[in-house]
C-alpha angles and dihedrals in degrees: 000000000000120000119196113220115210110217114216114215109236113219116253115258115258094245092054093051090047093051091047090051090048093049091050089053092050091050091052096047097041100079098051090041091053090046094050091042092056093042097049094046090050089053089046090049094051092048090051092051093050091048093046090061087062094046094254116143111220132176128169109143092127091049091049093048093046090049089053091050090050094049091046089053092049089054092052092049094045093051090058093057111114096232096055092090094055097110099033097117093043127095111291097257095061096058090043095053091042098051091041089055090049094047090048091052093048093048091047090054090048090050094047089049089050090051091047091052087055091044093052092043087062090060099258127132132248094244092062092053098091092050090049092052093050094047096043097046113105096232093181091072092057102032113031113195095210135022095206 
């Protein structure tokens, strides 16, 4: 007589599921974080070399690393937005352009929030922030008056 024993699947413990979820998030955020870590530190290294030629001491490894972590987290958060899969079945250029625009917008918001925190830390009010942005922006980088 053979009896078939039906094995009941015991639910995974909460800590195991939480760890698996966390590990999946880390695996998702690791590639863009490493990319931006290397990129930001290369920019930092180049800036440091240029400033050393003029005798100016500059160090910002921590800032570049923190920025890479923030941008990596922004990529993770943005990828979980429901509308990010809008162009997944379209030709490759459409999702690339769409996601680039969304990432750009998210990073712009994060950078503006960072600037706002520094602005408020200096004892200023939120109502003066738009004027400060307009006055402190280097318009010549975006709108050159002459090409010669």
